[in-house]
C-alpha positions in Angstrom: -47.0 5.6 53.5 -48.3 7.9 50.9 -47.0 11.4 50.5 -49.9 13.6 50.6 -49.9 16.8 48.3 -52.2 18.8 50.3 -52.7 19.9 54.0 -55.3 19.1 56.7 -55.4 22.6 58.7 -56.4 21.7 62.5 -55.7 17.8 62.1 -53.2 15.4 62.7 -53.1 12.3 60.3 -53.3 9.4 62.4 -53.4 6.5 59.8 -53.6 5.9 56.0 -55.4 2.6 54.5 -54.6 2.1 51.0 -56.3 -0.5 48.5 -55.9 -0.7 44.7 -58.8 2.0 43.9 -59.0 3.8 47.2 -57.1 5.4 49.8 -58.7 6.3 53.3 -56.8 9.0 55.4 -57.8 9.1 59.1 -57.0 12.4 61.0 -57.7 14.0 64.3 -58.9 17.3 65.2 -56.4 19.3 67.3 -58.7 22.3 68.1 -59.2 23.0 71.9 -61.9 25.3 71.6 -64.6 26.5 69.0 -67.2 29.4 68.6 -71.0 28.4 69.2 -72.6 29.2 65.7 -75.8 30.6 67.4 -74.1 32.7 70.2 -70.6 32.9 69.2 -69.4 32.3 72.4 -66.1 30.6 72.9 -66.4 27.1 74.5 -63.8 24.8 75.8 -66.3 22.3 76.8 -66.1 18.7 74.8 -69.4 17.0 74.7 -68.3 14.1 72.7 -66.6 13.1 69.5 -67.9 11.9 66.1 -66.5 10.8 62.7 -66.9 12.9 59.0 -66.2 10.9 56.2 -65.9 13.5 53.1 -64.3 12.9 49.8 -61.2 14.2 49.0 -58.8 14.9 45.7 -57.8 11.7 44.3 -54.0 10.8 44.7 -52.1 8.8 42.1 -55.2 7.4 40.4 -56.9 6.4 43.8 -60.0 8.1 44.9 -59.5 9.5 48.8 -62.0 9.2 51.6 -61.2 11.0 54.9 -62.1 10.0 58.2 -62.2 12.7 60.5 -62.6 12.7 64.1 -64.0 15.8 65.5 -65.3 17.2 68.4 -68.9 18.3 69.7 -68.5 20.9 72.1 -71.1 22.2 75.0 -72.4 25.7 74.8 -71.8 27.6 77.8 -74.2 30.0 77.5 -77.0 29.1 79.4 -79.3 31.6 77.3 -78.4 30.0 74.0 -80.9 27.9 72.3 -77.9 25.5 71.2 -76.8 23.2 74.1 -74.2 21.4 71.8 -72.9 22.3 68.5 -70.5 20.6 66.1 -66.9 21.7 65.6 -66.9 24.0 62.4 -64.4 23.0 59.6 -64.1 26.1 57.7 -60.7 25.5 56.1 -61.5 22.0 55.0 -65.2 21.2 54.8 -68.6 22.6 55.0 -70.9 22.3 57.5 -72.9 19.4 55.8 -71.1 18.7 52.9 -69.7 15.4 51.9 -66.6 16.6 49.9 -63.8 19.1 50.8 -63.6 22.4 49.7 -60.9 22.0 47.3 -62.7 18.8 46.0 -65.5 21.0 45.6 -63.6 23.7 43.6 -62.3 21.2 41.4 -65.8 19.8 40.4 -67.0 23.4 40.0 -64.1 24.1 37.4 -65.0 21.0 35.5 -68.7 21.9 35.8 -68.1 25.5 34.0 -66.0 24.0 31.3 -68.6 21.2 30.7 -71.4 23.9 30.6 -73.5 23.2 33.9 -72.9 22.1 37.2 -75.5 19.5 37.3 -72.8 17.6 34.7 -69.8 18.0 37.1 -69.9 14.7 38.9 -70.5 13.0 35.5 -67.5 14.7 34.2 -65.3 13.6 37.1 -66.9 10.0 36.8 -66.1 9.8 33.1 -62.5 11.2 34.1 -61.9 8.4 36.4 -63.2 5.9 34.2 -60.9 7.0 31.3 -58.1 7.0 33.4 -58.6 3.3 34.8 -59.3 1.9 31.4 -56.1 3.6 30.1 -54.0 2.1 33.0 -55.7 -1.4 32.4 -55.2 -1.4 28.6 -51.5 -0.5 29.4 -51.4 -3.5 31.6 -52.8 -5.6 28.9 -50.6 -4.4 26.1 -47.4 -4.8 28.5 -48.4 -8.4 29.2 -49.1 -9.3 25.8 -46.1 -7.3 24.2 -43.5 -10.2 24.3 -46.1 -12.5 22.5 -47.0 -9.9 20.0 -43.4 -8.8 19.3 -42.4 -12.2 18.6 -45.3 -12.9 15.9 -44.4 -9.6 14.4 -41.0 -10.6 13.6 -42.0 -13.7 12.1 -41.9 -13.3 8.5 -45.3 -13.0 7.1 -46.2 -15.7 4.3 -46.8 -13.8 1.0 -50.0 -14.4 -0.4 -50.0 -16.5 -3.6 -51.6 -14.9 -6.6 -53.8 -16.5 -8.9 -51.7 -18.4 -11.2 -54.1 -20.0 -13.4 -55.7 -17.5 -15.8 -59.1 -17.0 -16.9 -60.8 -18.8 -19.4 -62.4 -17.5 -22.3 -65.8 -18.1 -20.8 -64.8 -16.6 -17.5 -63.7 -13.3 -19.2 -66.6 -13.3 -21.3 -68.6 -13.1 -18.2 -66.5 -10.7 -16.6 -66.5 -8.3 -19.7 -70.4 -8.7 -19.7 -70.8 -7.5 -16.1 -68.5 -4.8 -16.6 -70.6 -3.5 -19.7 -73.9 -3.5 -17.2 -72.2 -1.7 -14.7 -70.8 0.9 -17.3 -74.2 1.3 -18.5 -76.0 1.9 -15.3 -73.2 4.2 -14.2 -73.7 6.3 -17.5 -77.4 6.0 -17.3 -77.1 7.6 -13.2 -75.2 10.6 -15.0 -77.7 11.2 -17.6 -80.5 11.2 -14.9 -78.5 13.6 -12.8 -77.9 16.1 -15.5 -81.6 16.1 -16.2 -82.2 17.3 -12.6 -83.7 14.5 -11.3 -83.3 13.9 -7.2 -81.0 11.2 -5.8 -84.1 9.3 -4.7 -85.7 9.5 -8.3 -82.7 8.4 -9.7 -82.1 5.4 -7.5 -86.1 4.3 -8.7 -85.1 5.0 -12.4 -81.9 3.4 -12.5 -82.9 0.3 -10.3 -80.0 1.0 -7.7 -79.5 1.9 -4.4 -78.9 5.3 -3.0 -75.7 4.5 -1.9 -74.6 3.3 -5.6 -76.1 6.8 -6.6 -73.8 8.7 -4.5 -70.7 6.5 -5.5 -71.2 7.1 -9.1 -71.7 11.2 -8.7 -68.3 11.1 -6.3 -66.4 9.4 -8.9 -64.2 11.2 -11.0 -64.8 8.5 -14.0 -66.4 5.1 -14.1 -65.4 3.1 -11.0 -63.5 -0.2 -12.0 -63.7 -3.3 -9.7 -60.6 -4.6 -8.4 -60.2 -8.3 -8.8 -60.9 -10.2 -5.6 -58.9 -12.8 -4.0 -59.8 -14.9 -1.2 -57.8 -14.2 2.2 -54.9 -16.3 3.3 -57.0 -18.4 5.8 -60.0 -18.8 3.7 -58.4 -22.4 2.3 -57.8 -23.6 6.1 -61.3 -22.4 7.0 -63.1 -24.3 4.2 -60.8 -27.2 4.8 -61.7 -27.8 8.5 -65.4 -27.7 7.8 -64.9 -30.1 4.8 -62.7 -32.5 6.5 
């Protein structure tokens, strides 16, 4: 049975029903009398019983739903407008509220921190979603950890660098491409020094605005690094050409 970290004044807990996401706490009122809210006369006459099911503070990641068995009393004052009245629960839940006083207080605190009371429910929902997501992620990582650890412990195959040197023709093409990029880079800087806007520079130099920003942010001409195929590229091509 769960250990309940808060009290139920005037009630005796009779049963707790637990699922993975929800805890239902059943409790019965022990009050033998109550004051009529209309005339304030004390009444001992029980008319009937009914059930109230407010939400309460979460426990250990579970939402909590109360099932309170409370009394409806008869008003013994014949001059009173009320013949029966529901047992008031001022220390636990409001007369028509669907949540306990302590949960309402917590929501109010969340609302103040988030900047408005209407967002309190959304804040609480986001808190539960994040908590559930974190716990689910921990379970998945724990489940997969052994396999990941084995894979990480295996020595990785070093990528084989290109052994074949470039031909004279390939080197000439690469040098020509670099000269074009360098000329475009210097052209962008020249337009910028003339006071043109980014859009005007991009139009005049026939480049994108992103390229203009990249050139202007660089301390010097941004050289291109050699590109190598990823380790799995050869296998992928082989699978399609096989």
